C-alpha positions as CSV (number, residue, x, y, z in Angstrom):
1,M,-43.2,-28.6,31.3
2,K,-45.1,-30.1,34.1
3,K,-42.7,-33.1,33.9
4,Y,-39.7,-30.8,34.0
5,I,-41.3,-28.9,37.1
6,S,-42.3,-32.2,38.8
7,L,-38.7,-33.4,38.5
8,V,-37.2,-30.3,39.8
9,F,-39.5,-30.5,42.8
10,L,-38.7,-34.1,43.4
11,L,-34.8,-33.4,43.3
12,T,-35.5,-30.6,45.6
13,V,-37.5,-32.3,48.1
14,F,-35.7,-35.6,48.3
15,S,-31.9,-34.6,47.7
16,E,-29.4,-34.5,50.5
17,P,-29.2,-31.2,52.2
18,A,-25.8,-29.3,51.5
19,H,-24.4,-30.1,55.0
20,A,-24.4,-33.8,53.8
21,L,-22.0,-33.3,51.0
22,P,-18.6,-34.5,51.7
23,A,-16.0,-32.0,52.6
24,K,-13.4,-30.7,50.2
25,N,-10.1,-32.3,50.4
26,L,-6.5,-32.2,48.9
27,C,-6.4,-36.0,48.6
28,S,-6.0,-37.9,45.5
29,T,-8.4,-40.3,44.4
30,Q,-5.8,-43.1,45.0
31,E,-5.5,-42.0,48.7
32,Q,-7.8,-42.1,51.7
33,V,-9.0,-39.2,53.6
34,I,-8.0,-39.4,57.1
35,L,-9.4,-35.9,57.9
36,S,-10.2,-32.8,55.7
37,C,-12.4,-29.8,56.2
38,T,-12.4,-26.2,55.4
39,L,-11.3,-23.7,57.9
40,K,-13.4,-21.0,58.9
41,K,-11.1,-17.9,59.2
42,N,-9.2,-18.4,55.9
43,E,-11.3,-20.6,53.8
44,R,-8.1,-23.1,53.2
45,I,-8.5,-26.7,53.4
46,L,-6.7,-28.8,55.8
47,S,-6.3,-32.5,54.9
48,L,-4.6,-35.4,56.3
49,C,-4.1,-37.8,53.5
50,A,-2.8,-41.5,53.5
51,S,-2.1,-44.2,51.3
52,K,-4.9,-46.9,51.1
53,N,-2.5,-49.5,52.6
54,L,-1.5,-47.2,55.7
55,G,-0.1,-49.5,58.6
56,A,2.3,-48.7,61.4
57,N,5.0,-49.9,59.0
58,K,3.5,-49.3,55.7
59,G,2.1,-46.9,53.3
60,Y,2.3,-43.1,54.1
61,L,0.7,-40.0,55.8
62,Q,0.8,-36.4,54.9
63,Y,-0.7,-33.4,55.9
64,R,-1.6,-30.9,53.3
65,F,-3.0,-27.4,53.5
66,G,-4.1,-24.7,51.2
67,K,-6.6,-24.6,48.2
68,R,-7.2,-27.2,45.5
69,S,-5.7,-24.8,43.2
70,R,-2.5,-24.0,45.3
71,I,-1.2,-26.5,48.0
72,E,0.7,-23.9,50.4
73,L,2.3,-26.8,52.8
74,V,3.0,-30.6,52.6
75,F,4.4,-32.4,55.5
76,P,6.4,-34.4,55.4
77,V,7.6,-34.1,51.9
78,N,9.2,-37.4,52.0
79,R,6.6,-40.2,52.2
80,Q,8.6,-43.1,53.3
81,G,8.2,-43.9,57.2
82,S,6.2,-40.6,57.3
83,Q,3.7,-42.1,60.0
84,K,6.6,-41.6,62.6
85,A,6.7,-37.8,61.8
86,F,3.4,-37.5,63.8
87,T,2.2,-38.4,67.3
88,Y,-1.4,-39.5,68.0
89,A,-3.3,-38.8,71.5
90,R,-6.6,-39.8,72.6
91,Y,-8.5,-39.2,75.7
92,T,-11.9,-40.7,76.3
93,R,-14.5,-40.8,79.2
94,P,-18.2,-41.2,79.1
95,L,-19.7,-38.4,76.8
96,V,-16.2,-37.0,76.2
97,T,-13.7,-37.7,73.5
98,Y,-10.5,-35.6,72.6
99,L,-8.3,-36.8,69.6
100,Q,-5.2,-35.0,68.6
101,V,-2.3,-35.5,66.0
102,R,0.6,-33.5,66.4
103,F,3.9,-32.8,64.3
104,V,6.7,-30.2,64.2
105,N,7.8,-28.6,61.0
106,L,10.4,-26.0,61.1
107,D,9.8,-23.7,64.1
108,Y,6.0,-24.5,64.3
109,T,4.1,-27.2,66.1
110,Y,0.8,-28.3,64.4
111,E,-2.1,-30.0,66.5
112,I,-5.0,-31.2,64.5
113,F,-7.7,-31.9,66.9
114,S,-11.2,-33.3,67.1
115,Q,-13.1,-33.0,70.4
116,S,-16.6,-33.4,71.6
117,D,-18.3,-33.3,74.9
118,A,-22.1,-34.6,75.1
119,T,-22.3,-33.5,79.1
120,P,-25.8,-32.1,79.4
121,G,-25.5,-28.3,79.8
122,A,-21.8,-28.1,78.7
123,S,-21.9,-30.0,75.2
124,F,-19.9,-28.9,72.3
125,A,-18.1,-30.2,69.3
126,S,-15.0,-28.7,67.6
127,T,-12.4,-30.0,64.8
128,G,-9.4,-27.8,63.8
129,I,-5.7,-26.9,64.0
130,A,-3.7,-25.1,66.5
131,V,-0.4,-23.8,65.2
132,T,2.2,-22.8,68.0
133,P,5.5,-21.0,66.9
134,D,8.6,-21.9,68.9
135,S,9.0,-18.1,69.7
136,K,7.0,-16.1,72.3
137,K,4.1,-15.5,69.8
138,A,0.7,-17.0,70.7
139,T,-0.8,-20.2,69.3
140,R,-3.4,-19.6,66.6
141,T,-6.4,-21.8,66.5
142,F,-8.4,-22.5,63.4
143,E,-11.8,-24.2,63.5
144,C,-13.3,-26.4,60.7
145,T,-16.6,-25.7,59.2
146,Q,-19.1,-28.5,58.4
147,P,-18.9,-30.7,56.6
148,I,-16.0,-32.5,57.9
149,S,-14.7,-35.9,56.4
150,G,-13.0,-38.7,58.0
151,S,-11.9,-39.2,61.8
152,L,-8.5,-38.8,63.4
153,S,-9.3,-42.2,65.1
154,K,-8.4,-43.9,61.9
155,L,-4.8,-43.4,62.9
156,E,-5.0,-45.4,66.3
157,G,-2.4,-48.1,66.1
158,T,-0.8,-46.4,63.1
159,V,0.9,-43.4,64.3
160,P,3.0,-43.5,67.4
161,Q,0.6,-43.0,70.4
162,V,1.4,-40.6,73.2
163,D,-0.5,-39.8,76.5
164,F,-2.8,-37.0,75.8
165,L,-1.1,-34.6,78.2
166,D,2.4,-35.5,77.1
167,N,1.4,-34.3,73.6
168,A,1.1,-30.7,74.6
169,P,3.6,-28.3,73.2
């Protein structure tokens, strides 16, 4: 019994905290996770999944949204040349990084973002998605909870890059 209690104690003390666990994702084990997180407001999973051989002219990139038991949106459906269905924008300066991947599906513009500002007194970090309908309805923004897997920076040089301000809807 003492050995069991000691083992439980050691596992509790030396195990990684829950926030260090990888984020849930909707990618298969044969794919790489570009970015994945659970959204705060609706507890759905946002995942950018790619083939392991992703390049500017090879492999594929797909956005997936939903739950593991039911994926609600896959974009694009056709994987061939899918990198060209997205745009990538980056803005950096000392202590500040804004990354954004954008795509349009039907009447909606989706902007997956990762932004951080380490300026003293104004620091913040946020990752999520903004969804804008083509109609006069307002943009809805959904932020990710921790943990977040991957980084949008993996897409630099792979997805067509635009100036950050040109990537606005």
